[in-house]
N, C-alpha and C positions, 0 to 999 in steps of 0.2 A: 536526570531524566535522559532518555535515549530515544532516538529515531531509528527505525528498522526498515530495511528493504529486503524482500526475498528475491529469489532467482527469477530470471526471465523464463516464462513458460509460453509455449505456442498453444493457443486456444483455438486454432484453426477453424474447425467446423462450427463451433459455438459462436465464434466471433463473426464469421461470414453469415450465419443464419440470422443474426440480429442486425446485420448491415454495418458492422464496424469497419473502419478504414484499416485498422491494424489487427493482426492476429497474435502478436507477441507483446506481453507486458508482465510487469511485476507489481507487487503490492507494497505501498509505503504506509507505515503506521508508526505510532510512538507510544510512550508511556501515558501521555495525556492528550486529549483532543486539542487543547490550547497549543501545546508544543508542536503537534502535528501541523496545525493550520499555519503557525508562524514559520515553520520550516518549509512547508509547501509553498508559501508565498515567496520565500527567499529564492527558491529554485524555479519560480515562474509558473506554478500550478494555479489554476483558478479555483476559487472556493466552490464554484458550481460543480466541480468534478469530484468533490468529496462524496463518498459512498457510505451509507449507514443503514443498510437494510435491517440489521439487527443491532441492538444496543451494544453488543460486544464485538462486532465484526467491522467496525469503522476503519476506513482506509482510503487512500487514493490509488487508482491504477496508474502505473507509470510505464512509459515506453522505454526501450533500451537506452535512448539518449538521456532521458530524465532520470533513469536509474543511475547512470554514470554521473550525472550532475549531483544526485543525492549522495552518492558515495564520496565525491570530491568535497561536498559540503559537510561531511562528517557522519552520515548515516552509517549504521552498523549493518553489515550484510548478514542475513540469516537464511537458513534453508527452509523449505516448506514445512518440515517437521517443527522447526523452531517457531514459525509463524502460527502453526496450528496450536502449539503449546501455549503461546501468548494469548490467542483467542480463547482457549479453554480456561486459562486463569481468569480472564475477564468475565467469562460466563459464570464461573464458579463464584466469583466475588459478588455477582448480582443476586445469586440465590440466597 
């Protein structure tokens, strides 16, 4: 099983519009939810920060410092296309 983290992206206007404190983050996900939650806990993420708006797009948003911690802890870096492909595979598996 693998944990993945994509690139830091600046979501500027979107983040400010909803009142977020930071505008730059990445997405942390894994092959299984259980693996993701265990990994997230190891790097200090709260379970309340888990996002699962759709059954296939579950993840944690991570700041640049938490992304760095994830990489140090063994997460695999992927680009946005890789993350999109992972989500597409999950969606297809549900169909």
